[in-house]
Backbone as JSON, one array per atom type, in Angstrom:
{
  "sequence": "MKFLHITFHFEFSEQVEKILDEAGIESYVRYAMVEGKDREGKHFGNKVFPGSTTVVQAQVPDDKMEKLLEKLKDFREDKKSHRHMTVTVMPVEESVGD",
  "N": [[-12.04, 101.75, 172.98], [-10.58, 100.08, 170.26], [-10.66, 97.87, 167.44], [-8.04, 96.0, 165.98], [-6.73, 95.19, 162.93], [-4.3, 93.46, 161.4], [-2.45, 92.69, 158.46], [0.2, 90.73, 156.86], [3.36, 89.77, 155.34], [4.36, 86.56, 156.26], [7.02, 86.25, 157.16], [7.7, 88.53, 158.74], [6.65, 88.3, 161.14], [7.98, 88.34, 163.72], [9.07, 90.86, 164.02], [6.61, 92.39, 163.83], [5.15, 91.49, 166.24], [7.0, 92.36, 168.16], [6.7, 95.01, 167.95], [4.01, 95.23, 168.94], [4.32, 94.41, 171.49], [6.12, 96.38, 172.5], [4.29, 98.54, 172.46], [2.72, 97.91, 174.47], [0.54, 96.02, 174.11], [-1.0, 93.42, 175.32], [-2.49, 91.3, 174.57], [-3.44, 89.41, 171.87], [-4.46, 87.81, 168.8], [-3.13, 85.68, 166.51], [-2.98, 84.49, 163.36], [-1.28, 82.56, 161.85], [0.41, 81.93, 158.59], [-1.48, 81.89, 156.72], [-3.46, 81.83, 153.57], [-3.46, 84.29, 151.1], [-3.87, 87.38, 149.07], [-2.15, 89.97, 147.62], [-0.81, 93.26, 146.69], [1.49, 92.36, 145.53], [0.85, 89.91, 144.66], [-0.55, 86.43, 144.77], [-0.29, 84.61, 147.6], [-0.06, 81.5, 148.53], [1.49, 79.64, 149.71], [2.62, 77.57, 148.3], [4.68, 76.15, 145.49], [3.91, 77.41, 143.09], [2.61, 79.81, 144.0], [4.37, 81.14, 146.03], [4.97, 81.78, 149.51], [3.39, 83.18, 152.46], [0.51, 84.64, 154.2], [0.15, 86.52, 157.22], [-2.09, 87.04, 159.83], [-2.96, 89.44, 162.3], [-4.87, 90.08, 165.11], [-6.35, 92.35, 167.44], [-7.68, 93.72, 170.45], [-7.48, 97.15, 171.14], [-6.71, 99.48, 173.54], [-7.98, 102.88, 173.54], [-6.01, 104.79, 174.32], [-3.72, 103.73, 173.65], [-3.54, 103.42, 170.99], [-2.66, 105.42, 169.18], [0.29, 105.56, 169.36], [0.74, 103.1, 168.73], [-0.1, 102.91, 166.06], [1.65, 104.75, 164.95], [4.17, 103.37, 165.29], [3.62, 100.97, 163.55], [3.2, 102.3, 161.09], [5.69, 103.46, 160.8], [7.21, 101.0, 160.51], [6.2, 99.92, 158.17], [6.95, 101.91, 156.24], [9.58, 101.59, 156.44], [11.04, 99.71, 154.94], [11.04, 98.58, 151.45], [10.02, 95.97, 151.21], [8.26, 95.78, 153.33], [6.0, 97.14, 152.63], [3.59, 95.9, 151.78], [2.15, 95.32, 153.92], [-0.9, 95.73, 155.61], [-3.12, 97.77, 157.76], [-5.89, 97.94, 159.49], [-8.31, 99.71, 161.48], [-11.02, 99.61, 163.54], [-13.88, 100.72, 165.19], [-14.9, 99.46, 168.44], [-17.96, 98.3, 169.49], [-18.97, 96.74, 171.53], [-17.78, 94.45, 173.99], [-17.03, 91.36, 175.3], [-15.14, 89.9, 177.91], [-11.52, 89.85, 178.25]],
  "CA": [[-11.51, 100.63, 172.48], [-10.5, 99.75, 168.9], [-10.32, 96.64, 166.79], [-7.08, 96.23, 164.98], [-6.58, 93.97, 162.08], [-2.93, 93.63, 160.55], [-2.02, 91.55, 157.51], [1.54, 91.01, 156.39], [3.94, 88.55, 154.91], [4.57, 85.88, 157.59], [8.4, 86.29, 157.56], [7.91, 89.58, 159.56], [5.87, 88.11, 162.41], [8.57, 88.55, 165.04], [9.06, 92.34, 164.04], [5.2, 92.97, 164.26], [4.94, 91.14, 167.46], [7.84, 93.27, 168.83], [5.92, 96.34, 167.89], [2.83, 95.17, 169.71], [4.82, 94.28, 172.89], [6.52, 97.76, 172.91], [3.17, 99.41, 172.59], [1.9, 97.55, 175.51], [-0.52, 95.24, 173.77], [-0.77, 92.3, 176.02], [-3.31, 90.18, 174.16], [-3.81, 89.41, 170.54], [-4.59, 86.53, 167.97], [-2.18, 85.52, 165.34], [-3.28, 83.55, 162.41], [-0.07, 82.29, 160.97], [0.64, 81.22, 157.48], [-2.84, 81.75, 155.91], [-3.45, 82.18, 152.16], [-3.96, 85.59, 150.75], [-3.44, 87.98, 147.85], [-1.85, 91.48, 148.05], [-0.36, 93.9, 145.56], [2.53, 91.49, 144.98], [0.29, 88.54, 143.95], [-1.11, 85.5, 145.55], [0.57, 83.79, 148.6], [-0.66, 80.35, 148.99], [2.32, 78.76, 150.45], [3.27, 76.46, 147.42], [5.51, 76.44, 144.43], [3.27, 78.36, 141.97], [2.12, 80.88, 144.66], [5.02, 80.96, 147.18], [4.91, 82.76, 150.73], [2.05, 83.04, 153.16], [0.1, 85.89, 154.91], [-0.21, 86.29, 158.49], [-3.0, 88.06, 160.31], [-2.88, 89.56, 163.66], [-6.01, 90.95, 165.54], [-6.32, 92.63, 168.79], [-8.52, 94.9, 170.91], [-6.55, 98.0, 171.53], [-7.33, 100.68, 174.37], [-7.74, 104.15, 172.78], [-4.77, 105.52, 174.8], [-2.26, 102.98, 173.05], [-3.62, 103.32, 169.53], [-1.87, 106.45, 168.24], [1.66, 105.11, 169.52], [0.97, 101.73, 168.06], [-0.15, 103.07, 164.71], [3.0, 105.33, 164.53], [5.21, 102.3, 165.03], [3.25, 100.33, 162.45], [3.5, 103.11, 159.96], [7.2, 103.56, 160.57], [7.58, 99.76, 160.0], [5.68, 99.91, 156.71], [7.72, 102.77, 155.43], [11.21, 101.42, 156.59], [11.62, 98.99, 153.54], [9.99, 98.27, 150.33], [9.36, 94.63, 151.5], [7.45, 95.89, 154.34], [4.93, 97.97, 152.22], [2.46, 95.03, 151.53], [1.23, 95.4, 155.21], [-2.17, 96.56, 155.74], [-3.56, 97.92, 158.89], [-7.25, 98.48, 159.56], [-8.75, 99.89, 162.77], [-12.44, 99.63, 163.63], [-14.48, 100.8, 166.65], [-15.42, 98.27, 169.15], [-19.24, 98.56, 170.23], [-19.26, 95.75, 172.69], [-16.65, 93.4, 174.09], [-17.15, 90.57, 176.52], [-13.91, 89.25, 178.26], [-10.42, 90.73, 178.07]],
  "C": [[-11.6, 100.45, 170.92], [-10.17, 98.29, 168.52], [-9.27, 96.82, 165.98], [-6.86, 94.86, 164.24], [-5.3, 94.36, 161.09], [-2.88, 92.59, 159.63], [-0.58, 92.0, 157.04], [2.14, 89.78, 156.02], [4.46, 87.89, 156.17], [6.2, 85.97, 158.22], [8.6, 87.64, 158.5], [7.18, 89.43, 160.86], [6.61, 88.43, 163.65], [8.59, 90.08, 165.24], [7.77, 92.95, 164.46], [5.04, 92.67, 165.75], [5.75, 92.04, 168.49], [7.09, 94.6, 168.98], [4.74, 96.38, 168.87], [3.34, 95.06, 171.13], [5.29, 95.79, 173.29], [5.46, 98.72, 173.08], [2.25, 99.03, 173.77], [0.57, 96.7, 175.17], [-0.27, 93.97, 174.31], [-1.41, 91.08, 175.44], [-3.55, 90.45, 172.84], [-3.9, 88.01, 169.96], [-3.71, 86.86, 166.76], [-2.56, 84.48, 164.49], [-1.99, 83.44, 161.64], [-0.15, 81.62, 159.78], [-0.73, 80.86, 156.89], [-2.61, 82.21, 154.31], [-4.0, 83.42, 152.08], [-3.4, 86.19, 149.48], [-3.14, 89.48, 148.24], [-1.41, 92.02, 146.78], [0.8, 93.18, 144.83], [2.13, 90.26, 144.56], [-0.28, 87.82, 145.08], [0.08, 84.88, 146.52], [-0.1, 82.75, 149.17], [0.24, 79.27, 149.55], [2.87, 77.44, 149.49], [4.17, 76.98, 146.13], [5.17, 77.66, 143.4], [3.02, 79.62, 142.6], [2.96, 80.92, 146.01], [4.69, 82.16, 148.31], [3.49, 82.51, 151.28], [1.92, 84.49, 153.95], [0.06, 85.61, 156.46], [-1.24, 87.48, 159.02], [-2.97, 88.29, 161.89], [-4.1, 90.61, 164.05], [-6.07, 91.14, 167.0], [-7.41, 93.8, 169.09], [-7.54, 95.88, 171.6], [-7.25, 99.27, 172.35], [-6.95, 101.91, 173.45], [-6.52, 104.85, 172.91], [-3.57, 104.88, 174.36], [-2.32, 103.16, 171.42], [-2.61, 104.25, 168.74], [-0.33, 105.99, 168.27], [1.85, 103.9, 168.7], [0.85, 101.89, 166.5], [1.02, 103.81, 164.13], [3.88, 104.38, 164.28], [4.79, 101.45, 163.91], [3.54, 100.99, 161.16], [5.02, 103.23, 159.67], [7.67, 102.15, 160.06], [7.27, 99.62, 158.51], [6.52, 100.67, 155.83], [9.27, 102.46, 155.47], [11.71, 100.7, 155.31], [10.47, 98.72, 152.69], [9.29, 96.93, 150.67], [8.4, 94.66, 152.58], [5.97, 96.54, 153.81], [3.61, 97.23, 151.81], [1.55, 94.97, 152.65], [0.16, 96.23, 155.26], [-2.59, 96.73, 157.19], [-4.88, 98.42, 158.92], [-7.72, 98.57, 161.1], [-10.25, 100.26, 162.86], [-12.91, 99.89, 165.07], [-14.99, 99.6, 167.16], [-16.8, 98.74, 169.94], [-19.44, 98.07, 171.47], [-18.04, 94.7, 172.75], [-17.14, 92.62, 175.39], [-15.84, 89.8, 176.9], [-12.68, 90.44, 178.01], [-10.14, 91.0, 176.59]]
}
């Protein structure tokens, strides 16, 4: 089991959720419209720093991780506007619940 943490601009939420669905990830948490900073600057959802960041977190079975990472990498490389997305994978030592 792995813990997946994805950050991206909020306007790509539907596309990222579609990737998760296609990879068979049935459960995840999405923090929509949070403030953040990436290589393109601050995104605080106001006139001075427009835009917002979205965070998705999920526990992913090992057998689904390779396919999912491939799809996320493809999305990131598809357009220049997707390249701000970051994906972090960490081992899960213990988990209670689904």
